C-alpha distance (Angstrom), angle and dihedral (degrees) to the residues before:
residue distance angle dihedral
M1 . . .
E2 3.76 . .
R3 3.77 122.3 .
K4 3.80 92.7 -105.0
Q5 3.80 91.2 52.9
F6 3.80 90.6 46.7
L7 3.79 92.3 51.2
T8 3.79 90.4 47.4
T9 3.80 89.9 51.1
A10 3.81 91.3 47.2
A11 3.80 90.5 51.2
G12 3.79 89.1 49.2
V13 3.79 89.8 50.8
A14 3.78 91.7 52.5
A15 3.80 91.0 48.6
T16 3.80 91.7 47.4
I17 3.79 92.3 51.0
A18 3.80 89.9 49.4
V19 3.82 90.8 49.6
A20 3.81 91.0 47.9
R21 3.79 91.1 52.3
V22 3.79 91.3 50.3
A23 3.81 92.6 45.1
L24 3.80 92.0 51.9
A25 3.80 94.7 43.2
E26 3.78 125.4 102.7
P27 3.82 113.5 -71.0
T28 3.79 114.0 -94.5
P29 3.80 127.7 -143.4
F30 3.81 90.3 -118.0
P31 3.83 121.9 112.8
M32 3.81 91.7 -102.3
A33 3.82 88.6 70.0
T34 3.81 90.3 61.5
R35 3.79 93.3 69.5
G36 3.77 91.4 91.6
P37 3.77 135.5 -122.2
R38 3.80 95.7 -81.8
R39 3.80 92.3 58.2
S40 3.78 90.3 46.6
D41 3.81 91.0 52.0
Q42 3.80 89.6 51.4
N43 3.80 90.3 51.3
L44 3.80 91.7 51.0
A45 3.80 91.6 47.4
R46 3.81 89.7 51.6
V47 3.82 91.8 49.2
R48 3.83 89.6 48.3
H49 3.81 89.1 53.7
H50 3.81 91.2 51.7
L51 3.80 90.4 48.6
E52 3.81 91.1 51.7
K53 3.79 90.5 50.5
A54 3.82 92.2 49.6
I55 3.82 91.2 47.5
D56 3.81 90.6 50.8
E57 3.80 92.9 49.0
L58 3.79 92.8 49.4
Q59 3.81 92.6 46.4
H60 3.81 90.2 55.7
D61 3.81 93.9 48.4
Q62 3.79 113.2 107.5
H63 3.81 97.0 -153.7
D64 3.81 119.2 82.5
Y65 3.83 100.3 -160.1
C66 3.80 92.5 -144.8
G67 3.81 92.0 -56.8
H68 3.80 95.7 -50.4
R69 3.80 93.0 111.3
E70 3.82 91.7 58.4
R71 3.80 91.2 45.5
S72 3.80 90.4 50.2
I73 3.80 90.6 50.8
D74 3.80 90.3 50.7
L75 3.81 92.8 49.7
L76 3.80 91.8 47.2
Q77 3.81 90.8 50.6
R78 3.80 89.9 50.2
A79 3.82 90.8 49.8
R80 3.81 90.0 49.6
A81 3.82 90.4 50.4
E82 3.81 90.6 51.4
I83 3.80 91.4 51.2
E84 3.81 91.1 48.6
A85 3.81 90.3 49.1
G86 3.80 89.9 50.7
L87 3.78 91.8 50.8
R88 3.83 91.4 47.9
C89 3.80 94.1 49.8
D90 3.79 90.5 51.1
Q91 3.82 93.0 56.7
P92 3.80 118.1 99.6
H93 3.80 111.5 -92.7
């Protein structure tokens, strides 16, 4: 993976983590909150899929980028775990 691709992936990771935090946050009174829980679950599932794809791509990269690749993988895995935890807690008990 070239540096430009790595930086693009890293920026995507940062954006994904930010989106995951917002998606798992308390509901807001804004119109976006009226979409319903099913739509929100679909959004989280889609984000989880993108995270899995990014993790896979980084794991197959041969260049380490001074340890930043491994750190990115770790952060992506943590973000995926948070999304999965959010989806689990939203299921009927």
